[in-house]
BAVEXDO-587530 format. One record per residue (C-alpha): residue number from 1; residue in three letters; z negated, x, y. Coordinates in nm, 3 decimals, padded with zeros to 5 digits. Example, Ala and Ser with C-alpha at 12.3 -4.5 7.8 and 13.67 -1.06 7.14 Angstrom:
% residues 2
node resi->1 resn->ala pz->-00.780 px->01.230 py->-00.450
node resi->2 resn->ser pz->-00.714 px->01.367 py->-00.106
***
This chain:
% residues 310
node resi->1 resn->met pz->-12.126 px->06.741 py->11.240
node resi->2 resn->arg pz->-12.372 px->06.452 py->11.210
node resi->3 resn->ile pz->-12.254 px->06.103 py->11.109
node resi->4 resn->ala pz->-12.435 px->05.768 py->11.087
node resi->5 resn->phe pz->-12.303 px->05.501 py->10.851
node resi->6 resn->phe pz->-12.411 px->05.136 py->10.855
node resi->7 resn->thr pz->-12.235 px->04.826 py->10.730
node resi->8 resn->asp pz->-12.228 px->04.445 py->10.701
node resi->9 resn->ala pz->-12.420 px->04.332 py->11.006
node resi->10 resn->his pz->-12.268 px->03.981 py->10.989
node resi->11 resn->asn pz->-12.354 px->03.895 py->11.348
node resi->12 resn->ala pz->-12.350 px->03.521 py->11.416
node resi->13 resn->asp pz->-12.470 px->03.268 py->11.673
node resi->14 resn->leu pz->-12.586 px->03.026 py->11.405
node resi->15 resn->ala pz->-12.805 px->03.142 py->11.121
node resi->16 resn->pro pz->-12.618 px->03.128 py->10.789
node resi->17 resn->arg pz->-12.747 px->02.926 py->10.499
node resi->18 resn->met pz->-13.102 px->03.007 py->10.392
node resi->19 resn->arg pz->-13.172 px->03.212 py->10.705
node resi->20 resn->lys pz->-13.423 px->03.127 py->10.978
node resi->21 resn->glu pz->-13.328 px->03.079 py->11.342
node resi->22 resn->ser pz->-13.431 px->03.434 py->11.439
node resi->23 resn->tyr pz->-13.127 px->03.566 py->11.248
node resi->24 resn->thr pz->-12.915 px->03.650 py->11.554
node resi->25 resn->gln pz->-13.187 px->03.834 py->11.746
node resi->26 resn->asp pz->-13.311 px->04.013 py->11.433
node resi->27 resn->leu pz->-12.967 px->04.167 py->11.382
node resi->28 resn->ile pz->-12.929 px->04.263 py->11.747
node resi->29 resn->asp pz->-13.267 px->04.436 py->11.723
node resi->30 resn->lys pz->-13.154 px->04.636 py->11.419
node resi->31 resn->gln pz->-12.833 px->04.750 py->11.586
node resi->32 resn->glu pz->-13.025 px->04.851 py->11.899
node resi->33 resn->ile pz->-13.257 px->05.058 py->11.677
node resi->34 resn->ile pz->-12.956 px->05.231 py->11.519
node resi->35 resn->leu pz->-12.821 px->05.302 py->11.868
node resi->36 resn->lys pz->-13.150 px->05.460 py->11.979
node resi->37 resn->lys pz->-13.168 px->05.674 py->11.666
node resi->38 resn->thr pz->-12.809 px->05.796 py->11.682
node resi->39 resn->lys pz->-12.757 px->05.877 py->12.052
node resi->40 resn->lys pz->-12.707 px->06.247 py->11.971
node resi->41 resn->tyr pz->-12.489 px->06.199 py->11.662
node resi->42 resn->asp pz->-12.124 px->06.304 py->11.666
node resi->43 resn->leu pz->-11.977 px->05.995 py->11.500
node resi->44 resn->ile pz->-12.093 px->05.645 py->11.403
node resi->45 resn->ile pz->-11.907 px->05.464 py->11.124
node resi->46 resn->cys pz->-11.939 px->05.091 py->11.060
node resi->47 resn->gly pz->-11.824 px->04.986 py->10.714
node resi->48 resn->gly pz->-11.706 px->04.639 py->10.818
node resi->49 resn->asp pz->-11.815 px->04.277 py->10.858
node resi->50 resn->val pz->-11.936 px->04.319 py->11.214
node resi->51 resn->phe pz->-11.920 px->03.940 py->11.244
node resi->52 resn->his pz->-12.006 px->03.670 py->10.993
node resi->53 resn->ser pz->-11.723 px->03.445 py->11.109
node resi->54 resn->lys pz->-11.371 px->03.569 py->11.178
node resi->55 resn->arg pz->-11.294 px->03.262 py->11.393
node resi->56 resn->ser pz->-11.316 px->03.319 py->11.769
node resi->57 resn->glu pz->-11.442 px->02.969 py->11.845
node resi->58 resn->arg pz->-11.752 px->03.036 py->11.633
node resi->59 resn->ile pz->-11.852 px->03.349 py->11.825
node resi->60 resn->ser pz->-11.999 px->03.299 py->12.172
node resi->61 resn->tyr pz->-11.924 px->03.514 py->12.474
node resi->62 resn->arg pz->-12.296 px->03.580 py->12.498
node resi->63 resn->leu pz->-12.313 px->03.731 py->12.149
node resi->64 resn->ser pz->-11.988 px->03.924 py->12.189
node resi->65 resn->asn pz->-12.097 px->04.072 py->12.522
node resi->66 resn->lys pz->-12.436 px->04.171 py->12.385
node resi->67 resn->leu pz->-12.276 px->04.354 py->12.094
node resi->68 resn->leu pz->-12.024 px->04.523 py->12.322
node resi->69 resn->glu pz->-12.314 px->04.645 py->12.536
node resi->70 resn->ile pz->-12.464 px->04.810 py->12.227
node resi->71 resn->tyr pz->-12.146 px->04.946 py->12.069
node resi->72 resn->arg pz->-12.004 px->05.097 py->12.388
node resi->73 resn->glu pz->-12.314 px->05.319 py->12.405
node resi->74 resn->phe pz->-12.253 px->05.475 py->12.066
node resi->75 resn->pro pz->-12.093 px->05.818 py->12.059
node resi->76 resn->lys pz->-11.750 px->05.812 py->11.890
node resi->77 resn->leu pz->-11.728 px->05.497 py->11.681
node resi->78 resn->leu pz->-11.509 px->05.409 py->11.382
node resi->79 resn->ile pz->-11.504 px->05.053 py->11.244
node resi->80 resn->val pz->-11.334 px->04.983 py->10.911
node resi->81 resn->val pz->-11.243 px->04.616 py->10.903
node resi->82 resn->gly pz->-11.423 px->04.391 py->10.653
node resi->83 resn->asn pz->-11.321 px->04.065 py->10.494
node resi->84 resn->his pz->-11.533 px->03.864 py->10.742
node resi->85 resn->asp pz->-11.361 px->04.032 py->11.038
node resi->86 resn->leu pz->-10.998 px->03.950 py->10.967
node resi->87 resn->glu pz->-10.797 px->03.721 py->10.744
node resi->88 resn->gly pz->-10.466 px->03.810 py->10.584
node resi->89 resn->ser pz->-10.234 px->03.989 py->10.824
node resi->90 resn->asp pz->-10.415 px->03.892 py->11.146
node resi->91 resn->val pz->-10.391 px->04.125 py->11.440
node resi->92 resn->phe pz->-10.715 px->04.245 py->11.595
node resi->93 resn->gly pz->-10.652 px->04.076 py->11.928
node resi->94 resn->glu pz->-10.666 px->03.733 py->11.769
node resi->95 resn->arg pz->-11.015 px->03.777 py->11.627
node resi->96 resn->pro pz->-11.357 px->03.871 py->11.769
node resi->97 resn->ile pz->-11.331 px->04.218 py->11.611
node resi->98 resn->gly pz->-11.041 px->04.285 py->11.850
node resi->99 resn->leu pz->-11.289 px->04.318 py->12.137
node resi->100 resn->phe pz->-11.423 px->04.640 py->11.989
node resi->101 resn->ala pz->-11.076 px->04.793 py->11.967
node resi->102 resn->lys pz->-11.070 px->04.784 py->12.348
node resi->103 resn->leu pz->-11.378 px->05.004 py->12.384
node resi->104 resn->pro pz->-11.287 px->05.361 py->12.490
node resi->105 resn->asn pz->-11.522 px->05.514 py->12.231
node resi->106 resn->cys pz->-11.408 px->05.298 py->11.938
node resi->107 resn->asn pz->-11.129 px->05.295 py->11.677
node resi->108 resn->val pz->-11.088 px->04.982 py->11.465
node resi->109 resn->ile pz->-10.882 px->05.031 py->11.151
node resi->110 resn->leu pz->-10.778 px->04.821 py->10.852
node resi->111 resn->ser pz->-10.639 px->05.108 py->10.648
node resi->112 resn->gly pz->-10.526 px->05.458 py->10.729
node resi->113 resn->ile pz->-10.643 px->05.811 py->10.807
node resi->114 resn->gln pz->-10.866 px->05.914 py->11.098
node resi->115 resn->thr pz->-10.959 px->06.270 py->11.195
node resi->116 resn->tyr pz->-11.269 px->06.373 py->11.392
node resi->117 resn->asp pz->-11.356 px->06.737 py->11.456
node resi->118 resn->asp pz->-11.143 px->06.862 py->11.164
node resi->119 resn->cys pz->-11.307 px->06.610 py->10.928
node resi->120 resn->ile pz->-11.078 px->06.352 py->10.766
node resi->121 resn->phe pz->-11.179 px->05.992 py->10.695
node resi->122 resn->val pz->-10.964 px->05.783 py->10.461
node resi->123 resn->cys pz->-11.022 px->05.416 py->10.547
node resi->124 resn->val pz->-10.951 px->05.108 py->10.335
node resi->125 resn->gly pz->-11.066 px->04.764 py->10.449
node resi->126 resn->gly pz->-11.145 px->04.488 py->10.207
node resi->127 resn->gly pz->-11.159 px->04.124 py->10.125
node resi->128 resn->glu pz->-10.843 px->03.918 py->10.141
node resi->129 resn->phe pz->-10.628 px->04.208 py->10.262
node resi->130 resn->phe pz->-10.575 px->04.408 py->09.944
node resi->131 resn->lys pz->-10.593 px->04.341 py->09.573
node resi->132 resn->asn pz->-10.787 px->04.593 py->09.368
node resi->133 resn->glu pz->-10.463 px->04.755 py->09.249
node resi->134 resn->glu pz->-10.356 px->04.803 py->09.610
node resi->135 resn->ile pz->-10.691 px->04.955 py->09.706
node resi->136 resn->val pz->-10.670 px->05.210 py->09.426
node resi->137 resn->gly pz->-10.306 px->05.272 py->09.515
node resi->138 resn->leu pz->-10.395 px->05.340 py->09.878
node resi->139 resn->leu pz->-10.679 px->05.574 py->09.779
node resi->140 resn->lys pz->-10.445 px->05.770 py->09.551
node resi->141 resn->lys pz->-10.180 px->05.786 py->09.824
node resi->142 resn->tyr pz->-10.426 px->05.903 py->10.090
node resi->143 resn->ser pz->-10.576 px->06.155 py->09.849
node resi->144 resn->lys pz->-10.239 px->06.325 py->09.807
node resi->145 resn->glu pz->-10.190 px->06.328 py->10.183
node resi->146 resn->thr pz->-10.531 px->06.471 py->10.273
node resi->147 resn->met pz->-10.694 px->06.675 py->09.996
node resi->148 resn->ser pz->-10.446 px->06.962 py->10.028
node resi->149 resn->lys pz->-10.515 px->07.014 py->10.399
node resi->150 resn->gly pz->-10.831 px->07.218 py->10.343
node resi->151 resn->phe pz->-11.058 px->06.995 py->10.557
node resi->152 resn->pro pz->-11.364 px->06.793 py->10.448
node resi->153 resn->val pz->-11.253 px->06.443 py->10.341
node resi->154 resn->ser pz->-11.453 px->06.123 py->10.298
node resi->155 resn->ala pz->-11.333 px->05.778 py->10.192
node resi->156 resn->val pz->-11.470 px->05.478 py->10.383
node resi->157 resn->val pz->-11.417 px->05.162 py->10.177
node resi->158 resn->his pz->-11.493 px->04.798 py->10.248
node resi->159 resn->ala pz->-11.338 px->04.644 py->09.943
node resi->160 resn->pro pz->-11.380 px->04.379 py->09.673
node resi->161 resn->leu pz->-11.641 px->04.521 py->09.438
node resi->162 resn->thr pz->-11.683 px->04.371 py->09.095
node resi->163 resn->ser pz->-11.992 px->04.534 py->08.944
node resi->164 resn->leu pz->-12.342 px->04.624 py->09.057
node resi->165 resn->ser pz->-12.366 px->04.924 py->08.826
node resi->166 resn->phe pz->-12.436 px->05.253 py->08.997
node resi->167 resn->asn pz->-12.288 px->05.446 py->08.704
node resi->168 resn->glu pz->-11.935 px->05.323 py->08.741
node resi->169 resn->tyr pz->-11.766 px->05.218 py->09.062
node resi->170 resn->pro pz->-11.699 px->04.847 py->09.083
node resi->171 resn->phe pz->-11.321 px->04.848 py->09.074
node resi->172 resn->glu pz->-11.158 px->04.642 py->08.804
node resi->173 resn->ile pz->-10.868 px->04.885 py->08.764
node resi->174 resn->ile pz->-11.034 px->05.221 py->08.703
node resi->175 resn->pro pz->-11.402 px->05.323 py->08.684
node resi->176 resn->phe pz->-11.567 px->05.512 py->08.966
node resi->177 resn->lys pz->-11.585 px->05.833 py->08.766
node resi->178 resn->asp pz->-11.205 px->05.840 py->08.791
node resi->179 resn->val pz->-11.194 px->05.724 py->09.154
node resi->180 resn->thr pz->-11.435 px->05.998 py->09.261
node resi->181 resn->lys pz->-11.185 px->06.258 py->09.152
node resi->182 resn->leu pz->-10.976 px->06.151 py->09.450
node resi->183 resn->phe pz->-11.233 px->06.238 py->09.720
node resi->184 resn->pro pz->-11.558 px->06.435 py->09.732
node resi->185 resn->phe pz->-11.751 px->06.166 py->09.921
node resi->186 resn->phe pz->-11.748 px->05.786 py->09.956
node resi->187 resn->met pz->-11.899 px->05.550 py->10.215
node resi->188 resn->ile pz->-11.913 px->05.197 py->10.074
node resi->189 resn->gly pz->-11.962 px->04.856 py->10.235
node resi->190 resn->his pz->-11.922 px->04.491 py->10.135
node resi->191 resn->leu pz->-12.197 px->04.452 py->09.874
node resi->192 resn->his pz->-12.531 px->04.393 py->10.040
node resi->193 resn->asp pz->-12.734 px->04.509 py->09.742
node resi->194 resn->tyr pz->-12.515 px->04.800 py->09.636
node resi->195 resn->gln pz->-12.751 px->05.062 py->09.777
node resi->196 resn->ile pz->-12.734 px->05.431 py->09.690
node resi->197 resn->cys pz->-12.755 px->05.757 py->09.880
node resi->198 resn->asn pz->-12.668 px->06.089 py->09.719
node resi->199 resn->glu pz->-12.426 px->06.382 py->09.738
node resi->200 resn->arg pz->-12.127 px->06.163 py->09.639
node resi->201 resn->ile pz->-12.197 px->05.812 py->09.765
node resi->202 resn->ala pz->-12.338 px->05.658 py->10.085
node resi->203 resn->ala pz->-12.399 px->05.285 py->10.038
node resi->204 resn->pro pz->-12.676 px->05.160 py->10.269
node resi->205 resn->gly pz->-12.643 px->04.795 py->10.173
node resi->206 resn->gly pz->-12.592 px->04.509 py->10.416
node resi->207 resn->leu pz->-12.775 px->04.533 py->10.746
node resi->208 resn->ser pz->-12.813 px->04.155 py->10.734
node resi->209 resn->arg pz->-13.020 px->04.142 py->10.411
node resi->210 resn->gly pz->-12.805 px->03.877 py->10.251
node resi->211 resn->val pz->-12.606 px->03.607 py->10.424
node resi->212 resn->leu pz->-12.499 px->03.305 py->10.221
node resi->213 resn->asn pz->-12.770 px->03.343 py->09.962
node resi->214 resn->phe pz->-13.060 px->03.563 py->09.867
node resi->215 resn->asp pz->-13.025 px->03.932 py->09.799
node resi->216 resn->leu pz->-13.079 px->04.028 py->09.437
node resi->217 resn->asn pz->-13.365 px->04.236 py->09.576
node resi->218 resn->met pz->-13.515 px->04.072 py->09.883
node resi->219 resn->glu pz->-13.758 px->04.358 py->09.935
node resi->220 resn->arg pz->-13.497 px->04.634 py->09.940
node resi->221 resn->arg pz->-13.495 px->04.883 py->10.226
node resi->222 resn->val pz->-13.279 px->04.812 py->10.530
node resi->223 resn->gly pz->-13.120 px->05.080 py->10.744
node resi->224 resn->phe pz->-12.834 px->05.325 py->10.780
node resi->225 resn->ile pz->-12.738 px->05.654 py->10.618
node resi->226 resn->ser pz->-12.745 px->05.978 py->10.814
node resi->227 resn->ile pz->-12.484 px->06.227 py->10.692
node resi->228 resn->asp pz->-12.474 px->06.596 py->10.785
node resi->229 resn->leu pz->-12.157 px->06.791 py->10.720
node resi->230 resn->val pz->-12.273 px->07.141 py->10.629
node resi->231 resn->asp pz->-12.021 px->07.406 py->10.515
node resi->232 resn->gly pz->-11.776 px->07.133 py->10.419
node resi->233 resn->ile pz->-12.032 px->06.940 py->10.210
node resi->234 resn->phe pz->-12.164 px->06.592 py->10.299
node resi->235 resn->lys pz->-12.544 px->06.569 py->10.277
node resi->236 resn->ser pz->-12.688 px->06.220 py->10.319
node resi->237 resn->thr pz->-13.031 px->06.075 py->10.395
node resi->238 resn->phe pz->-13.134 px->05.709 py->10.411
node resi->239 resn->glu pz->-13.285 px->05.616 py->10.748
node resi->240 resn->glu pz->-13.503 px->05.307 py->10.704
node resi->241 resn->ile pz->-13.547 px->05.039 py->10.970
node resi->242 resn->lys pz->-13.869 px->04.840 py->10.959
node resi->243 resn->val pz->-13.792 px->04.471 py->10.920
node resi->244 resn->lys pz->-13.979 px->04.145 py->10.883
node resi->245 resn->pro pz->-14.111 px->04.041 py->10.540
node resi->246 resn->tyr pz->-13.855 px->03.830 py->10.357
node resi->247 resn->gly pz->-14.079 px->03.524 py->10.390
node resi->248 resn->glu pz->-14.023 px->03.536 py->10.766
node resi->249 resn->val pz->-13.646 px->03.581 py->10.728
node resi->250 resn->phe pz->-13.540 px->03.339 py->10.455
node resi->251 resn->lys pz->-13.611 px->02.967 py->10.427
node resi->252 resn->met pz->-13.829 px->03.007 py->10.125
node resi->253 resn->glu pz->-13.926 px->02.640 py->10.095
node resi->254 resn->lys pz->-13.563 px->02.533 py->10.072
node resi->255 resn->lys pz->-13.483 px->02.806 py->09.822
node resi->256 resn->ile pz->-13.779 px->02.715 py->09.601
node resi->257 resn->ser pz->-13.669 px->02.351 py->09.609
node resi->258 resn->glu pz->-13.314 px->02.448 py->09.508
node resi->259 resn->val pz->-13.440 px->02.667 py->09.227
node resi->260 resn->lys pz->-13.658 px->02.383 py->09.090
node resi->261 resn->thr pz->-13.365 px->02.142 py->09.109
node resi->262 resn->lys pz->-13.137 px->02.389 py->08.932
node resi->263 resn->glu pz->-13.396 px->02.450 py->08.660
node resi->264 resn->ala pz->-13.440 px->02.076 py->08.609
node resi->265 resn->ile pz->-13.065 px->02.021 py->08.579
node resi->266 resn->glu pz->-13.027 px->02.311 py->08.335
node resi->267 resn->ser pz->-13.323 px->02.185 py->08.131
node resi->268 resn->phe pz->-13.184 px->01.832 py->08.112
node resi->269 resn->ser pz->-12.831 px->01.955 py->08.036
node resi->270 resn->gly pz->-12.969 px->02.168 py->07.755
node resi->271 resn->phe pz->-13.164 px->01.873 py->07.624
node resi->272 resn->val pz->-12.861 px->01.644 py->07.622
node resi->273 resn->ser pz->-12.637 px->01.901 py->07.453
node resi->274 resn->ser pz->-12.897 px->01.965 py->07.184
node resi->275 resn->leu pz->-12.940 px->01.601 py->07.084
node resi->276 resn->asp pz->-12.846 px->01.527 py->06.727
node resi->277 resn->ile pz->-12.692 px->01.188 py->06.792
node resi->278 resn->pro pz->-12.469 px->01.002 py->06.543
node resi->279 resn->lys pz->-12.119 px->00.962 py->06.688
node resi->280 resn->ala pz->-12.106 px->00.591 py->06.611
node resi->281 resn->met pz->-12.427 px->00.509 py->06.802
node resi->282 resn->asp pz->-12.373 px->00.272 py->07.096
node resi->283 resn->ala pz->-12.558 px->00.293 py->07.429
node resi->284 resn->glu pz->-12.834 px->00.047 py->07.332
node resi->285 resn->lys pz->-12.911 px->00.226 py->07.005
node resi->286 resn->leu pz->-12.890 px->00.561 py->07.184
node resi->287 resn->ile pz->-13.157 px->00.451 py->07.434
node resi->288 resn->glu pz->-13.378 px->00.340 py->07.149
node resi->289 resn->his pz->-13.314 px->00.670 py->06.967
node resi->290 resn->ile pz->-13.411 px->00.883 py->07.270
node resi->291 resn->ser pz->-13.718 px->00.669 py->07.345
node resi->292 resn->lys pz->-13.859 px->00.750 py->07.000
node resi->293 resn->met pz->-13.796 px->01.124 py->07.024
node resi->294 resn->asp pz->-14.080 px->01.375 py->07.066
node resi->295 resn->leu pz->-13.991 px->01.476 py->07.421
node resi->296 resn->asp pz->-14.155 px->01.513 py->07.759
node resi->297 resn->asp pz->-14.194 px->01.162 py->07.909
node resi->298 resn->lys pz->-14.018 px->01.259 py->08.233
node resi->299 resn->ile pz->-13.712 px->01.376 py->08.041
node resi->300 resn->lys pz->-13.704 px->01.062 py->07.827
node resi->301 resn->ile pz->-13.735 px->00.837 py->08.132
node resi->302 resn->lys pz->-13.458 px->01.026 py->08.310
node resi->303 resn->ala pz->-13.229 px->01.014 py->08.006
node resi->304 resn->val pz->-13.285 px->00.642 py->07.953
node resi->305 resn->ser pz->-13.231 px->00.573 py->08.326
node resi->306 resn->ile pz->-12.897 px->00.755 py->08.322
node resi->307 resn->leu pz->-12.779 px->00.573 py->08.011
node resi->308 resn->lys pz->-12.876 px->00.233 py->08.151
node resi->309 resn->asn pz->-12.674 px->00.298 py->08.465
node resi->310 resn->leu pz->-12.360 px->00.405 py->08.284
***
């Protein structure tokens, strides 16, 4: 059995913050590449966040139809719902993700157990749906229900993750070394920079290369993970997709400006907090005190200007 796993496409009509206008087409191109590469696979699994917005009025018919054209051509398709796809106890039909549930080749699931060719997939969505305790509780419950059946089992999790460490799984409740005792293999979504591919974990990272802000590693690889089930063991390989340099994807000028502004604010805040100023000093004496200090002229001018306007 051959499986492809990708996650966090965050399709949208309008480019999210810090992204250039080519965002929508860039993502469609990536998903079309995955389709071409996986035509002969047995199963495609999407780890969630198909859309960036869960609100129907923010997703155009044009975008929805284009995605449906791509996804209906996949072989068997399993989508585990992400936090951007649904909110609370929504039903699929009320959100854009509900369109995919109508495809004959596709199962959309929030949490539960799916079986394909005698291989079991334990699915747990993420985001606002479950607290970390509930996620761990579901994984323990599904482990008891599946691990005794004698079939290969993999967990597919789109869940709130709280650490970027690869050595321990980012659940607040119990570390990954304990969680991995529940299942032999994990497919993980949600964190765009949580990227690892080995005999226990398949985490390709977000297909969208960051959405609301920059990735921690803007130059990381982008792609999906190909998984072969051989003699009951999951063997995974990262399949890279060539993408544009990050300078052609992100609004670098705006980001640089924000960084400079943040650095200036932090520098000035640090300066103000470090001042050794007598408590009884009034505003006029304080201005005089700062003006005489051995400081950068721009900082002194800014400090005096603020004090004069108080």
